[in-house]
C-alpha positions as semicolon CSV with decimal commas, in nm:
position;residue;x (nm);y (nm);z (nm)
1;X;1,846;1,135;-1,199
2;X;1,570;1,380;-1,131
3;X;1,742;1,661;-1,310
4;X;1,834;1,422;-1,624
5;X;1,468;1,323;-1,651
6;X;1,336;1,706;-1,628
7;X;1,616;1,813;-1,880
8;X;1,495;1,529;-2,119
9;X;1,140;1,591;-2,104
10;X;1,176;1,946;-2,157
11;X;1,384;1,875;-2,449
12;X;1,107;1,667;-2,593
13;X;0,897;1,960;-2,573
14;X;0,731;1,900;-2,239
15;X;0,657;2,185;-1,999
16;X;0,796;2,050;-1,670
17;X;0,697;2,153;-1,312
18;X;0,946;2,024;-1,041
19;X;0,804;1,989;-0,696
20;X;1,134;1,887;-0,529
21;X;1,149;1,630;-0,273
22;X;0,788;1,476;-0,245
23;X;0,616;1,151;-0,153
24;X;0,480;0,959;-0,435
25;X;0,116;1,043;-0,315
26;X;0,223;1,402;-0,345
27;X;0,293;1,338;-0,708
28;X;-0,041;1,195;-0,747
29;X;-0,195;1,467;-0,576
30;X;-0,028;1,733;-0,784
31;X;-0,110;1,574;-1,111
32;X;-0,471;1,537;-1,048
33;X;-0,492;1,883;-0,861
34;X;-0,319;2,066;-1,127
35;X;-0,478;1,911;-1,429
36;X;-0,129;1,781;-1,557
37;X;-0,108;1,537;-1,840
38;X;0,136;1,312;-1,668
39;X;0,379;1,298;-1,355
40;X;0,682;1,116;-1,263
41;X;0,807;1,043;-0,892
42;X;1,191;0,959;-0,896
43;X;1,221;0,686;-0,657
44;X;1,336;0,334;-0,548
45;X;0,985;0,303;-0,424
46;X;1,052;0,075;-0,105
47;X;1,373;-0,082;-0,238
48;X;1,731;0,009;-0,159
49;X;1,874;0,300;-0,339
50;X;2,027;0,114;-0,629
51;X;1,680;0,042;-0,759
52;X;1,607;0,407;-0,804
53;X;1,382;0,465;-1,107
54;X;1,043;0,639;-1,190
55;X;0,672;0,571;-1,106
56;X;0,488;0,707;-1,395
57;X;0,111;0,852;-1,402
58;X;-0,109;1,020;-1,678
59;X;-0,378;1,257;-1,618
60;X;-0,575;1,215;-1,321
61;X;-0,294;1,032;-1,171
62;X;-0,384;0,717;-1,362
63;X;-0,063;0,475;-1,346
64;X;0,115;0,337;-1,638
65;X;0,166;-0,035;-1,627
66;X;0,302;-0,337;-1,823
67;X;-0,007;-0,323;-2,038
68;X;-0,101;0,066;-2,032
69;X;0,226;0,224;-2,178
70;X;0,519;0,107;-1,988
71;X;0,633;-0,109;-2,271
72;X;0,586;0,184;-2,519
73;X;0,814;0,410;-2,263
74;X;1,066;0,128;-2,287
75;X;1,067;0,091;-2,651
76;X;1,131;0,479;-2,681
77;X;1,390;0,479;-2,437
78;X;1,598;0,233;-2,626
79;X;1,549;0,388;-2,972
80;X;1,768;0,668;-3,095
81;X;1,735;0,973;-2,927
82;X;1,472;1,179;-3,069
83;X;1,519;1,522;-3,226
84;X;1,468;1,829;-2,981
85;X;1,115;1,963;-2,979
86;X;1,010;2,344;-2,920
87;X;0,795;2,453;-2,657
88;X;0,981;2,261;-2,355
89;X;1,019;2,469;-2,024
90;X;1,113;2,374;-1,646
91;X;0,963;2,577;-1,351
92;X;0,926;2,490;-0,992
93;X;0,639;2,494;-0,764
94;X;0,708;2,515;-0,385
95;X;0,314;2,502;-0,288
96;X;0,248;2,138;-0,338
97;X;0,330;2,028;0,026
98;X;0,079;2,274;0,190
99;X;-0,166;2,192;-0,072
100;X;-0,141;1,818;-0,008
101;X;-0,161;1,838;0,372
102;X;-0,456;2,063;0,347
103;X;-0,647;1,788;0,120
104;X;-0,554;1,506;0,318
105;X;-0,661;1,692;0,643
106;X;-1,007;1,689;0,497
107;X;-1,046;1,332;0,554
108;X;-1,051;1,371;0,937
109;X;-1,174;1,605;1,203
110;X;-0,842;1,722;1,344
111;X;-0,992;1,849;1,661
112;X;-1,074;1,476;1,753
113;X;-0,717;1,363;1,720
114;X;-0,509;1,373;2,046
115;X;-0,445;1,228;2,373
116;X;-0,228;0,939;2,230
117;X;0,151;0,868;2,232
118;X;0,243;0,745;1,872
119;X;0,574;0,637;1,742
120;X;0,636;0,742;1,382
121;X;0,907;0,574;1,186
122;X;0,975;0,750;0,851
123;X;1,288;0,525;0,762
124;X;1,453;0,853;0,634
125;X;1,217;0,827;0,347
126;X;0,973;1,081;0,211
127;X;0,720;1,097;0,505
128;X;0,975;1,307;0,670
129;X;0,874;1,567;0,430
130;X;0,489;1,568;0,500
131;X;0,499;1,460;0,870
132;X;0,624;1,770;1,029
133;X;0,349;2,001;0,918
134;X;0,083;1,728;0,982
135;X;0,190;1,712;1,327
136;X;0,147;2,070;1,371
137;X;-0,215;2,013;1,322
138;X;-0,295;1,708;1,562
139;X;-0,265;1,680;1,908
140;X;-0,077;1,347;1,941
141;X;0,249;1,314;2,148
142;X;0,476;1,179;1,855
143;X;0,790;1,010;1,890
144;X;0,960;1,107;1,584
145;X;1,211;0,859;1,447
146;X;1,436;0,901;1,139
147;X;1,225;1,180;0,986
148;X;1,536;1,325;0,812
149;X;1,519;1,225;0,460
150;X;1,846;1,027;0,378
151;X;1,852;0,824;0,049
152;X;2,123;0,585;0,184
153;X;1,876;0,459;0,462
154;X;2,146;0,444;0,759
155;X;1,884;0,282;1,009
156;X;1,701;0,010;0,813
157;X;1,583;-0,039;0,469
158;X;1,240;0,146;0,416
159;X;1,019;-0,149;0,360
160;X;0,828;-0,237;0,683
161;X;0,651;-0,525;0,522
162;X;0,976;-0,730;0,602
163;X;0,988;-0,826;0,957
164;X;1,362;-0,728;1,016
165;X;1,267;-0,349;0,913
166;X;0,987;-0,323;1,145
167;X;1,178;-0,483;1,453
168;X;1,286;-0,130;1,576
169;X;0,939;0,026;1,591
170;X;0,791;-0,274;1,733
171;X;1,041;-0,249;2,027
172;X;1,015;0,137;2,042
173;X;0,634;0,112;2,105
174;X;0,698;-0,119;2,384
175;X;0,979;0,093;2,516
176;X;0,786;0,407;2,514
177;X;0,468;0,264;2,622
178;X;0,278;0,404;2,317
179;X;-0,069;0,357;2,189
180;X;0,056;0,293;1,838
181;X;0,319;0,273;1,589
182;X;0,310;0,397;1,251
183;X;0,607;0,308;0,981
184;X;0,618;0,440;0,642
185;X;0,798;0,300;0,333
186;X;1,059;0,474;0,146
187;X;0,838;0,694;-0,094
188;X;0,566;0,693;0,165
189;X;0,279;0,581;-0,026
190;X;0,236;0,301;0,227
191;X;0,188;0,289;0,608
192;X;0,189;0,005;0,844
193;X;0,061;0,004;1,217
194;X;0,186;-0,173;1,530
195;X;-0,066;-0,205;1,812
196;X;-0,004;-0,098;2,150
197;X;0,137;-0,433;2,245
198;X;0,422;-0,404;1,981
199;X;0,247;-0,645;1,721
200;X;0,227;-0,598;1,377
201;X;-0,149;-0,528;1,226
202;X;-0,174;-0,737;0,915
203;X;-0,291;-0,503;0,613
204;X;-0,591;-0,694;0,542
205;X;-0,721;-0,647;0,928
206;X;-0,654;-0,297;0,860
207;X;-0,842;-0,292;0,533
208;X;-1,144;-0,421;0,732
209;X;-1,116;-0,167;0,985
210;X;-1,100;0,105;0,725
211;X;-1,366;-0,047;0,500
212;X;-1,611;-0,035;0,817
213;X;-1,525;0,327;0,893
214;X;-1,559;0,442;0,547
215;X;-1,879;0,253;0,467
216;X;-2,045;0,431;0,798
217;X;-1,961;0,760;0,684
218;X;-2,049;0,720;0,318
219;X;-2,321;0,446;0,301
220;X;-2,333;0,142;0,082
221;X;-2,074;0,127;-0,187
222;X;-1,824;-0,115;-0,324
223;X;-1,520;-0,177;-0,181
224;X;-1,229;-0,347;-0,375
225;X;-0,945;-0,571;-0,211
226;X;-0,679;-0,801;-0,315
227;X;-0,758;-1,189;-0,365
228;X;-0,475;-1,247;-0,105
229;X;-0,681;-1,097;0,173
230;X;-0,847;-1,280;0,462
231;X;-1,215;-1,326;0,458
232;X;-1,223;-1,079;0,751
233;X;-1,222;-0,798;0,466
234;X;-1,526;-0,967;0,287
235;X;-1,711;-1,014;0,623
236;X;-1,645;-0,659;0,749
237;X;-1,765;-0,506;0,421
238;X;-2,087;-0,730;0,416
239;X;-2,166;-0,650;0,783
240;X;-2,124;-0,273;0,709
241;X;-2,361;-0,259;0,431
242;X;-2,100;-0,265;0,147
243;X;-2,043;-0,469;-0,172
244;X;-1,715;-0,657;-0,144
245;X;-1,532;-0,670;-0,505
246;X;-1,225;-0,900;-0,481
247;X;-0,982;-0,827;-0,750
248;X;-0,604;-0,907;-0,881
249;X;-0,303;-0,785;-0,694
250;X;-0,146;-0,449;-0,809
251;X;-0,200;-0,090;-0,778
252;X;-0,266;-0,051;-1,153
253;X;-0,539;-0,325;-1,155
254;X;-0,683;-0,204;-0,837
255;X;-0,723;0,138;-0,943
256;X;-0,879;0,048;-1,277
257;X;-1,132;-0,166;-1,109
258;X;-1,223;0,110;-0,854
259;X;-1,318;0,326;-1,137
260;X;-1,518;0,038;-1,293
261;X;-1,728;-0,029;-0,978
262;X;-1,722;0,322;-0,838
263;X;-1,581;0,208;-0,502
264;X;-1,493;0,434;-0,226
265;X;-1,205;0,255;-0,093
266;X;-0,966;-0,016;-0,166
267;X;-0,692;-0,189;0,041
268;X;-0,414;-0,454;-0,040
269;X;-0,247;-0,691;0,194
270;X;0,070;-0,523;0,123
271;X;-0,022;-0,193;0,288
272;X;-0,146;0,010;-0,018
273;X;-0,490;0,198;0,079
274;X;-0,670;0,375;-0,203
275;X;-0,932;0,641;-0,170
276;X;-1,192;0,763;-0,445
277;X;-1,177;1,111;-0,322
278;X;-0,800;1,115;-0,352
279;X;-0,821;1,039;-0,718
280;X;-0,862;0,667;-0,683
281;X;-0,500;0,663;-0,567
282;X;-0,288;0,507;-0,290
283;X;-0,183;0,724;0,007
284;X;0,035;0,659;0,335
285;X;-0,083;0,974;0,521
286;X;-0,481;0,951;0,486
287;X;-0,499;0,602;0,628
288;X;-0,277;0,709;0,918
289;X;-0,507;0,998;0,991
290;X;-0,816;0,787;0,987
291;X;-0,673;0,522;1,213
292;X;-0,569;0,790;1,469
293;X;-0,914;0,960;1,459
294;X;-1,092;0,596;1,492
295;X;-0,873;0,521;1,802
296;X;-0,949;0,878;1,948
297;X;-1,309;0,870;1,879
298;X;-1,370;0,510;2,040
299;X;-1,143;0,557;2,313
300;X;-0,990;0,200;2,247
301;X;-0,651;0,058;2,182
302;X;-0,573;-0,081;1,836
303;X;-0,520;-0,442;2,012
304;X;-0,885;-0,430;2,126
305;X;-0,998;-0,337;1,766
306;X;-0,782;-0,605;1,603
307;X;-0,823;-0,900;1,869
308;X;-1,167;-0,993;1,738
309;X;-0,999;-1,062;1,386
310;X;-0,711;-1,250;1,522
311;X;-0,934;-1,473;1,715
312;X;-1,150;-1,570;1,431
313;X;-0,928;-1,556;1,117
314;X;-0,597;-1,754;1,103
315;X;-0,367;-1,617;0,850
316;X;-0,051;-1,729;0,733
317;X;0,078;-1,399;0,555
318;X;0,273;-1,415;0,251
319;X;0,515;-1,691;0,206
320;X;0,754;-1,711;-0,085
321;X;0,913;-2,008;-0,235
322;X;1,184;-2,039;-0,517
323;X;1,087;-2,266;-0,781
324;X;1,248;-2,376;-1,107
325;X;0,910;-2,402;-1,283
326;X;0,629;-2,171;-1,136
327;X;0,356;-2,306;-1,388
328;X;0,444;-2,646;-1,320
329;X;0,408;-2,606;-0,938
330;X;0,057;-2,417;-0,975
331;X;-0,055;-2,714;-1,197
332;X;0,023;-2,958;-0,911
333;X;-0,178;-2,742;-0,688
334;X;-0,454;-2,730;-0,919
335;X;-0,473;-3,102;-0,938
336;X;-0,432;-3,164;-0,570
337;X;-0,711;-2,920;-0,459
338;X;-0,953;-3,026;-0,760
339;X;-1,221;-3,070;-0,515
340;X;-1,231;-2,710;-0,384
341;X;-1,374;-2,402;-0,567
342;X;-1,097;-2,281;-0,805
343;X;-1,064;-1,920;-0,932
344;X;-0,775;-1,800;-1,180
345;X;-0,794;-1,427;-1,150
346;X;-0,428;-1,420;-1,061
347;X;-0,269;-1,748;-1,006
348;X;-0,477;-1,999;-0,865
349;X;-0,706;-1,921;-0,554
350;X;-0,888;-2,239;-0,404
351;X;-1,192;-2,202;-0,155
352;X;-1,324;-2,442;0,073
353;X;-1,591;-2,387;0,353
354;X;-1,354;-2,311;0,652
355;X;-1,038;-2,235;0,471
356;X;-0,858;-2,100;0,142
357;X;-0,541;-2,021;-0,029
358;X;-0,401;-1,837;-0,314
359;X;-0,085;-1,927;-0,502
360;X;0,063;-1,669;-0,754
361;X;0,377;-1,614;-0,947
362;X;0,608;-1,324;-0,879
363;X;0,599;-1,070;-1,182
364;X;1,003;-1,030;-1,154
365;X;1,148;-1,334;-0,990
366;X;1,134;-1,703;-1,016
367;X;0,901;-1,707;-0,691
368;X;0,571;-1,847;-0,602
369;X;0,379;-1,671;-0,308
370;X;0,140;-1,852;-0,100
371;X;-0,131;-1,677;0,122
372;X;-0,369;-1,924;0,322
373;X;-0,630;-1,853;0,582
374;X;-0,809;-2,100;0,811
375;X;-1,139;-2,021;1,010
376;X;-1,086;-2,331;1,224
377;X;-0,759;-2,264;1,428
378;X;-0,406;-2,146;1,432
379;X;-0,286;-2,508;1,407
380;X;-0,518;-2,601;1,119
381;X;-0,385;-2,303;0,927
382;X;-0,014;-2,417;1,001
383;X;-0,106;-2,778;0,877
384;X;-0,256;-2,681;0,577
385;X;-0,010;-2,418;0,507
386;X;0,296;-2,680;0,545
387;X;0,080;-2,917;0,306
388;X;0,050;-2,663;0,030
389;X;0,403;-2,547;0,063
390;X;0,538;-2,887;0,067
391;X;0,332;-2,943;-0,283
392;X;0,463;-2,623;-0,436
393;X;0,849;-2,706;-0,349
394;X;0,817;-3,058;-0,433
């Protein structure tokens, strides 16, 4: 598919540079660093291989999305083949991996990273391309799992957000007595953390940790996060002197918003972490390095850093419901919780003093997604979660 893409682009007059096997974040880096007009990662992202397609960006690694060009690409693709255009060419560049790793390493002091046993699960995806040269530069005892790229994904699907796909690394962390586990998705633009007890670290708690870290380093700034997130993110940003900026879900929206408010960092519940100094793009490697540096500096376990969040913020995680009429279900929610503070940036968000939730429709499936949090207790969260779910599924 990559060969066909390059051949077609060259025939249409583009000067194409091929960088070979690469994580999506390496494509973002290559486009911005090389001053290219556009870039494409041929990937199924975190999905099984039959979903392979292309992630497309413009100059500066700005993403194409539903309202910024994808529709036009679709229209052109379905039209008659254009006449060949002059000036097209194809060449290769084998230097991107080294330059990408060099850039990511500038986010940390590599000499501080060491003394930890860390399980790494690349799921036979693209993290297996960039992890070996990174591990040559840091002093951790790495337990390397599934680093050989294999698009058949023989061990498990490359989406650690699903519990069944992180069961391996959760067990491996406990088996190895490791300090940490880091799992990457298929195209390696997301990373997920397993603490020293073998427990999954929610993406919003990780966003709160990284926000604190970056605000301490850079001083006051806006931090963008998605509206599904725990209030732990908002509270951590405020405590560290930053400005919390809640926005709608999705990388195209988050990246645009970061530029609008000049945010140094953004995080999504889904494990996407974005950095101003990385072209406002998402990356799996930089947050992994920052967490390793943070743990080494503080001399603490990940569970110790997260336990305070777990004790105060009781989150449901994202729960999907199949519904025949998503908009009718959302209207039932609006009416039932009309006494709360309602916002409609993306679906409907309802805030009360000590609990809140968001219900939003999937862009691609007849699903509604619920995220709910209580500040009272786990039992209170579960009770309110079940109430909202019953309303959605009525």
